[in-house]
FIVOKE-198376 format. One record per residue (C-alpha): residue in three letters; x, y, z. Coordinates in Angstrom, 3 decimals, padded with zeros to 6 digits. Each point is the difference from the previous one (the first is absolute). Example, Ala and Ser with C-alpha at 12.3 -4.5 7.8 and 13.67 -1.06 7.14 Angstrom:
ALA  012.300  -004.500  007.800
SER  001.370  003.440  -000.660
//
This chain:
MET  -032.010  -029.182  034.665
THR  004.234  000.847  000.083
THR  003.226  -001.669  -001.328
ALA  002.244  -001.849  001.686
HIS  003.405  001.778  -000.671
HIS  002.868  -002.133  001.232
ALA  003.703  000.414  001.024
LEU  002.646  000.282  -002.341
THR  003.307  -001.584  000.239
ALA  002.522  003.081  -001.673
GLN  000.587  -001.885  -002.373
ALA  -003.327  -000.494  -001.110
SER  -000.173  003.295  000.416
ASP  002.685  000.531  -002.459
ALA  -001.607  -002.802  -002.234
ALA  -002.913  002.150  000.230
ILE  000.778  003.137  -000.713
ASP  002.011  -001.042  -002.847
THR  -002.915  -001.874  -001.699
ALA  -001.807  002.816  000.212
CYS  002.015  002.771  -001.541
ARG  000.337  -002.341  -002.934
LEU  -003.918  -000.161  -000.347
LEU  -000.305  004.010  001.082
ARG  002.765  000.593  -002.793
LEU  002.403  002.233  003.111
PRO  003.112  -000.798  -000.868
THR  001.998  002.774  001.541
MET  -001.786  -001.183  003.826
ARG  000.285  -003.786  -000.474
ALA  004.133  000.827  -000.663
GLN  000.097  002.243  002.347
ALA  -002.177  -001.303  002.995
ALA  002.533  -002.135  001.175
ASP  002.165  003.021  000.807
THR  -003.053  002.520  001.011
ILE  -001.240  -002.729  002.629
ALA  003.878  -000.948  001.395
ARG  000.440  004.028  000.293
ALA  -003.707  000.497  001.334
GLU  000.890  -002.306  002.816
ARG  003.057  001.362  000.244
GLU  -000.972  003.683  001.106
GLY  -003.483  -000.343  000.846
LEU  -002.121  000.568  -002.772
SER  -004.218  000.008  000.524
TYR  -001.438  -002.216  -002.463
ALA  -001.756  003.538  -002.057
GLY  003.692  001.417  -000.265
PHE  001.210  -003.438  -001.636
LEU  -002.581  -000.128  -001.553
ALA  000.697  003.284  -001.448
GLU  003.004  -000.824  -000.902
LEU  -000.511  -002.354  -002.025
LEU  -003.142  001.172  -001.901
MET  002.556  002.926  -000.485
ALA  003.232  -001.621  -001.698
GLU  -003.021  -001.567  -002.100
CYS  -001.263  002.689  -001.404
GLU  003.313  001.541  -000.328
ASP  001.302  -002.665  -001.854
ARG  -003.060  000.002  -002.326
ASP  000.285  003.555  -000.789
ARG  003.959  -000.440  -001.056
ARG  -000.649  -003.038  -001.670
ARG  -003.352  001.677  -001.895
ALA  002.694  003.228  -000.959
GLU  002.558  -002.148  -001.387
ARG  -002.613  -001.796  -002.419
ARG  -001.377  003.333  -001.176
ILE  003.938  000.892  -000.510
ARG  000.513  -003.443  -002.009
ALA  -003.802  001.661  -002.350
ALA  001.899  003.283  -000.808
HIS  002.624  -001.447  -001.278
PHE  002.833  002.157  000.916
PRO  003.105  -000.820  -002.198
ARG  002.156  000.178  002.778
GLU  -000.007  001.341  003.942
LYS  000.355  003.730  000.717
SER  -000.874  001.464  003.205
LEU  -000.299  004.210  001.052
ARG  002.176  -000.390  002.573
GLU  003.291  -001.412  -002.315
PHE  -001.038  003.307  -002.332
ASP  003.129  002.560  000.565
TYR  -001.895  003.601  -000.145
ARG  003.155  001.547  000.295
VAL  001.325  -001.607  -003.323
ASN  -003.010  001.703  -001.554
PRO  -000.576  002.966  001.638
ASN  -003.069  001.206  -002.932
VAL  -002.125  -002.820  002.082
ASP  -001.546  001.210  003.324
PRO  -000.245  -002.340  002.619
ALA  -003.176  001.288  001.737
VAL  -001.900  000.072  -003.597
ILE  000.948  -003.554  -000.274
HIS  -000.880  -000.757  004.063
ASN  -003.265  000.746  -000.593
LEU  -000.631  -001.629  -003.222
ALA  000.759  -003.019  002.285
THR  -002.735  000.356  001.946
CYS  -002.537  -001.117  -003.607
GLU  -002.100  002.689  000.793
TRP  000.293  000.692  -003.643
ILE  -000.998  -003.803  -000.670
THR  -002.911  000.671  002.151
LYS  -001.012  002.843  -001.680
GLY  000.741  -001.509  -003.861
TYR  002.639  003.055  -001.061
PRO  002.475  -000.752  -001.566
LEU  003.987  000.181  000.227
CYS  002.021  001.298  -003.100
LEU  003.686  -000.407  000.352
ILE  002.775  001.637  -002.434
GLY  003.438  -000.185  -001.092
ASP  003.205  -001.164  -001.756
SER  000.701  -004.000  000.780
GLY  001.833  -000.717  002.740
THR  -001.568  002.194  002.326
GLY  -001.608  -001.512  002.270
LYS  -003.703  -000.106  -001.842
SER  -000.375  -003.688  000.833
HIS  001.150  -001.034  002.435
LEU  -002.163  002.630  001.975
LEU  -002.682  -001.627  -002.615
ILE  000.266  -002.748  001.263
ALA  000.807  000.386  003.751
LEU  -003.711  001.832  000.419
GLY  -001.715  -002.715  -002.225
THR  001.789  -002.180  003.129
ALA  -001.131  002.588  002.650
ALA  -003.571  -000.552  -000.811
ALA  000.137  -003.868  -000.304
MET  000.548  000.243  002.282
ALA  -002.581  002.082  001.936
GLY  -002.437  -001.704  -001.755
TYR  -000.662  001.558  -003.502
ARG  000.123  -002.445  -003.008
VAL  003.020  000.388  -002.306
ARG  000.579  -000.383  -003.573
TYR  003.705  001.070  -001.293
THR  000.750  -000.727  -003.846
THR  002.245  002.672  -002.479
ALA  -001.711  001.498  -002.351
ALA  001.373  -002.713  -002.871
ALA  -000.971  -002.476  002.093
LEU  -004.087  001.290  000.218
VAL  -000.295  000.554  -003.545
ASN  001.089  -003.439  -001.576
GLU  -002.614  -000.972  002.683
LEU  -002.506  001.921  -000.999
VAL  000.796  -001.099  -003.649
GLU  -000.172  -004.050  000.410
ALA  -003.124  000.634  001.781
ALA  -001.425  001.712  -002.732
ASP  001.321  -002.547  -002.121
ASP  -001.536  -002.771  001.900
LYS  -003.619  002.416  000.579
GLN  000.718  000.658  003.631
LEU  001.434  003.275  -000.045
GLY  -003.417  001.169  002.294
LYS  000.854  -002.216  002.619
THR  004.000  000.707  000.468
ILE  -001.109  003.434  -000.114
ALA  -002.447  -000.215  003.200
ARG  002.078  -002.210  001.805
TYR  002.840  002.474  -000.616
GLY  -002.547  002.457  001.414
ARG  -001.225  -001.927  002.568
VAL  003.209  000.596  001.930
ASP  000.590  002.935  002.344
LEU  003.444  001.316  -001.238
LEU  000.995  -001.705  -003.372
GLU  003.570  002.040  -000.617
ILE  001.713  -000.157  -003.861
ASP  003.295  000.807  000.435
GLU  002.138  001.030  -003.074
LEU  -002.147  002.429  -001.967
GLY  001.236  000.849  -002.695
TYR  002.546  -001.764  -000.773
LEU  -001.229  -001.101  -003.417
GLU  -002.506  000.517  -002.531
LEU  -002.965  -000.908  000.457
ASP  -002.906  -000.541  -003.372
ARG  -003.044  001.754  -000.164
ARG  -001.378  -003.738  001.219
GLY  001.897  -000.176  002.528
ALA  -000.173  003.221  001.254
GLU  -003.274  -000.261  -000.020
MET  -000.409  -003.154  001.776
LEU  001.853  001.839  002.880
PHE  -002.305  002.592  000.100
GLN  -003.044  -002.402  000.398
VAL  001.829  -001.113  003.116
LEU  000.812  003.764  001.498
THR  -003.650  000.895  -000.641
GLU  -001.072  -003.437  002.124
ARG  001.811  001.481  002.498
GLU  -001.332  003.887  -000.350
GLU  -000.830  001.079  003.728
LYS  -000.377  -003.083  001.730
ASN  003.103  -001.870  000.470
SER  003.501  001.426  -000.388
ILE  002.878  -000.109  -002.622
ALA  003.698  000.486  000.740
ILE  002.626  000.871  -002.579
ALA  003.684  000.195  -001.024
SER  001.020  001.207  -003.609
ASN  003.418  001.464  -000.578
GLU  -002.003  002.696  -002.625
ALA  -001.422  003.152  000.813
PHE  -003.603  -000.092  -000.694
THR  000.908  002.676  -003.230
GLY  001.541  -003.120  -000.492
TRP  -001.665  -002.303  -000.707
SER  -001.513  000.529  -003.313
ARG  003.099  -001.737  -000.950
THR  -001.889  -002.630  001.932
PHE  -004.018  000.317  -001.053
THR  000.866  001.490  -003.203
ASP  -004.035  000.100  -000.083
PRO  000.124  004.270  001.253
ARG  -003.858  000.107  001.628
LEU  000.970  -004.436  001.219
CYS  002.557  001.917  001.362
ALA  -001.474  003.200  001.634
ALA  -002.964  -002.844  000.962
ILE  002.805  -002.517  001.624
VAL  001.537  003.014  001.931
ASP  -003.276  001.400  001.316
ARG  -001.017  -003.297  001.841
LEU  003.328  -000.516  001.463
THR  000.852  003.829  001.177
PHE  -003.355  001.019  001.413
ASN  000.151  000.250  004.108
ALA  003.359  -001.589  -001.099
THR  002.945  000.090  002.949
LEU  003.124  000.322  -002.447
ILE  003.466  -000.284  000.627
GLU  002.874  000.758  -002.244
THR  003.210  -002.081  000.938
GLY  002.300  002.484  -001.555
THR  002.537  -000.612  -003.052
GLU  003.296  -001.928  002.480
SER  -000.015  -003.860  000.342
TYR  -000.903  -000.419  003.000
ARG  001.104  -003.605  -000.287
LEU  003.906  001.875  -001.104
ALA  -000.562  002.461  002.938
ARG  -000.389  -002.777  002.361
THR  003.369  -001.944  -001.016
LYS  001.979  003.077  -000.271
ALA  -000.993  000.736  004.343
ARG  000.544  -003.867  000.140
GLY  003.417  000.837  -001.179
ARG  001.164  002.469  001.761
ALA  -001.151  -001.287  003.334
ALA  002.193  -003.193  -001.183
THR  002.516  002.622  -000.386
ARG  000.187  001.933  003.241
ASP  000.019  -003.742  001.666
THR  002.223  -000.903  -001.701
ALA  001.916  003.344  000.472
GLY  -000.641  -000.860  004.154
//
């Protein structure tokens, strides 16, 4: 038994495409169908070529929307990209190392990353930018500060939800902890943070930024044995980047000032 196919008018075809795209949840194909049809007729695209263009546009737009959702889910405090980082201003940072990290191979392997340096040397910039690159590459990323994470863990423990919270932080592909070493943590907070690190050990990556060298972490983690265990968790197979002591932000401001002076003089 065969089904009769009736030729549709141009108006009916447009309506059918619109309805089908709505039902199949293909918003990009729906939005681009008219323009692609017009171009196909104008340039003589084959049926296969026309269909391939629409399908590729839908796939690319879905990839973009998924990346945007992952970036939102990471809770970055601001936008930062690797393109914006000026290696000339901070020569302590090796661009080859950063470019290698941007491939995300270390995340696939579950390795840690430690950014150590004084305030203003670009640690948070690199942390956010590398996290953004990972999210765009398809990895689940979560950014937090050390203080915010410990506060959340303490509240979860008080609500008898600590296990669930630790498990949630354990599932993301990359956990980024900024401002580690700024505040002294009591034993309870330090132990909870250690539980998060243990949950992720050699399974999923963790990246930290700290203004304290590891030798000074005893001021943050006052229990010597716990401090040593945390440093061990964070440094095994880790990439260590020391961003130095001269403020990156101050250096960039000075560089912009010199450029403006040259432009004015010119």
